[in-house]
C-alpha positions, 0 to 999 in steps of 0.5 A, spaced: 398 750 694 401 744 697 402 737 693 397 734 697 392 739 696 393 739 688 391 731 689 384 734 691 383 738 685 382 737 677 388 736 673 390 743 670 392 744 663 395 750 661 394 752 654 400 757 651 400 760 644 396 765 640 390 767 642 385 764 637 389 757 637 388 758 645 381 759 644 380 754 639 383 749 644 379 751 650 373 750 646 375 743 643 377 741 650 370 743 653 367 738 649 371 732 650 368 726 654 373 726 660 372 734 660 370 734 667 377 730 669 381 737 668 380 744 667 384 748 662 388 755 664 389 759 657 395 763 657 394 767 650 400 771 647 400 777 642 407 775 640 412 769 640 417 773 645 411 773 650 411 765 651 416 764 657 413 770 660 406 767 659 408 760 662 411 763 668 405 767 670 401 760 670 406 755 672 404 755 679 397 753 678 398 748 673 400 740 672 402 740 665 403 745 659 400 744 652 403 749 647 400 750 641 406 748 636 413 746 636 415 754 636 412 756 642 415 749 646 422 751 643 422 758 645 420 756 652 425 751 653 430 756 650 428 761 656 430 756 661 428 749 664 420 748 664 417 748 671 412 743 669 411 737 664 410 740 657 407 737 650 405 741 644 400 741 638 404 737 632 404 740 625 402 735 620 399 735 613 392 734 616 391 741 616 393 742 609 386 739 606 381 745 609 386 750 608 387 749 600 380 748 600 378 754 603 384 758 598 381 755 592 374 757 594 375 764 597 381 766 594 382 762 587 389 760 588 392 754 584 393 749 590 399 746 585 403 753 585 403 754 593 409 755 598 408 751 605 412 752 611 413 748 618 410 742 615 415 736 614 416 735 606 414 728 607 407 730 610 406 735 604 407 729 599 403 724 602 397 730 602 398 732 595 398 724 593 391 723 596 388 729 593 391 727 586 395 734 585 402 734 582 407 737 587 412 740 581 410 747 583 409 746 590 415 749 595 416 747 602 420 750 608 420 745 614 421 748 621 427 745 625 428 750 630 426 757 632 431 760 627 427 757 621 421 762 622 425 768 621 426 765 614 419 763 612 417 771 610 422 771 605 421 764 603 414 766 601 415 773 599 420 771 594 417 766 591 410 770 590 414 776 587 417 771 582 410 769 580 412 762 582 406 761 587 399 764 588 399 764 595 403 762 602 400 757 607 403 758 614 402 755 621 405 761 624 400 767 626 406 772 626 408 770 619 401 770 616 400 778 619 407 780 616 405 777 609 399 780 609 402 787 610 406 786 604 400 784 600 402 776 599 396 772 599 396 768 605 392 762 608 393 760 616 393 753 617 390 751 623 390 744 626 384 739 625 379 738 631 382 731 631 389 733 632 387 738 638 383 732 641 389 728 641 394 733 644 389 735 650 389 727 651 396 727 651 397 733 656 392 730 661 396 723 661 402 727 662 399 731 668 396 725 671 403 722 671 406 728 674 402 728 680 403 721 681 410 721 680 411 726 686 408 722 691 407 715 689 407 710 695 401 711 700 402 707 707 396 706 711 396 704 718 390 702 722 390 700 729 385 698 734 384 704 740 386 702 747 379 701 749 378 696 744 384 692 746 384 686 751 387 687 758 392 682 756 395 679 750 398 672 748 396 666 744 391 663 748 387 670 748 382 667 743 378 674 743 384 678 741 385 673 735 378 673 733 378 681 733 384 681 729 381 676 724 375 681 723 379 687 722 383 683 717 377 681 713 374 688 714 380 691 711 381 686 705 374 688 703 376 695 701 383 694 700 381 689 694 377 694 691 384 699 690 389 693 689 392 694 696 396 689 700 394 688 708 399 685 712 399 685 720 403 690 724 404 688 731 399 685 735 393 690 734 394 693 727 395 692 720 399 696 714 395 697 708 400 699 702 397 702 696 398 707 690 396 714 691 392 714 685 388 708 688 387 711 695 385 718 692 379 714 688 377 711 694 377 717 699 374 722 694 380 725 692 383 725 700 377 728 702 374 722 707 377 717 711 379 710 708 376 704 712 374 707 718 366 707 717 367 700 714 370 697 720 365 701 725 359 698 721 362 691 721 365 691 728 362 696 732 369 699 734 373 705 732 380 704 729 386 709 729 388 711 721 394 714 719 396 715 712 403 717 710 405 719 703 412 719 700 417 718 694 419 711 698 416 706 702 421 708 708 418 716 707 411 714 707 412 709 713 415 714 717 409 719 715 404 714 717 407 713 724 406 720 725 399 720 722 397 715 726 399 718 733 395 724 731 389 720 730 390 717 737 390 723 740 384 725 736 380 720 739 380 716 733 374 721 730 378 722 724 384 719 720 390 723 719 394 724 712 401 727 712 404 728 705 412 727 703 412 735 704 410 735 711 402 737 709 397 734 714 390 733 713 384 731 717 380 726 713 373 725 717 368 719 716 365 718 710 358 718 713 359 725 716 359 728 709 353 728 704 355 726 698 348 727 695 349 735 696 353 738 691 360 741 693 360 748 695 361 753 689 367 757 689 367 764 689 369 764 682 364 759 680 358 763 684 361 770 680 361 766 673 354 763 674 351 770 676 354 773 670 352 768 665 345 768 668 344 775 666 348 775 660 344 768 657 347 762 653 348 766 647 356 765 645 356 772 643 353 775 649 359 771 653 364 776 651 364 782 656 369 787 658 370 790 665 364 795 664 359 790 663 361 786 669 362 792 673 354 794 672 352 787 673 356 786 680 355 793 682 362 794 683 367 799 680 371 798 673 377 797 677 374 791 681 371 788 675 378 787 672 380 784 678 374 779 678 375 778 670 383 776 672 381 771 677 376 768 673 382 767 668 386 764 673 381 759 675 380 757 667 373 760 667 374 765 662 380 767 657 382 774 655 381 776 648 386 781 644 385 788 646 380 793 642 383 799 640 378 805 643 376 810 638 378 815 644 384 816 647 385 812 653 387 804 655 384 799 650 378 795 652 380 788 654 374 783 652 374 777 656 370 770 653 366 767 659 366 759 659 359 757 659 359 750 663 
């Protein structure tokens, strides 16, 4: 996918981390007020050592990556330069309250005698001060770098075996699993929905900024075609001056809405300078031509429109000159756009589109709708395997697995951990479909 083509799509946020947190983040993201402006691409892993590999598989299709915690972020950075902007869900004392309450009610732990990892000691002290519990018997091991995690298991187990604590609280899934294996009471601290919403908003802003930084400047050249130009030009040709004045006023009507500037260029045209973001909004994500239908409605003439994008004004201007030449060769029937990577797009007149008609669903969208229609809205029914999908679509299980992988890559499903079969053979891989 080229840079310009990506500008036409929603911001894609990759979510990398343990499967339960990835699933929780995707669920939280679906309920955000601005959820329609981005899509989430889940990349859950079974162990922290898979973090970089999972990111590598989705890096080409996302604008930003949200790691489920600082550990995943640090591990990915150690494996090489991150291919896209990245952020992570912070660890804080906010998740302590629910974890301690759950432990008191379900396991009978003493919140004054626990061991806690990952969270800064200052955050733990603040949380305990708020709930009015002394910290004399509370032990904290902070996260500083990935090596810190290696010490967490011994830290918790030693204190519990010595009778100094009644349970361990950890943010790391693998630490929780290993403590359970050695029969140390453990509570997994999960980030609060509020924390996840803030992290998703941060990721969406980073992704938007990443796109706009790639091609920030847009220059639009608008010229009268040869057929609309006067036979001779000069200061005494009032018809030409009136035509240019009318064109200027027509362009200003739309340019003001996008915060753009309009200045004369030669005797028969104007140059409009705008930001990529503003021009993208005015053209429905670079799907329709700017200015052309407005000028045609106001003046009854067609204009040649060329759009150039670039990191600098010079690059954008060079691309705009090439684009307006293509518009001229096409008889001013469409605007042309040339991106900083050489991508060329033809943008039709707005009146030729039908905005009232919904966009044509993609193949993946159609498949998801067909599956959800058969399965129903019950969340439990939306967890499916290849066999179920094969039966509904009437295809072979191998084809069904490819279909499910396609849905995952489009952010319309996410893979859950494999389920071991009672018989010999490949473990069954369930998937949760996204009901939009």
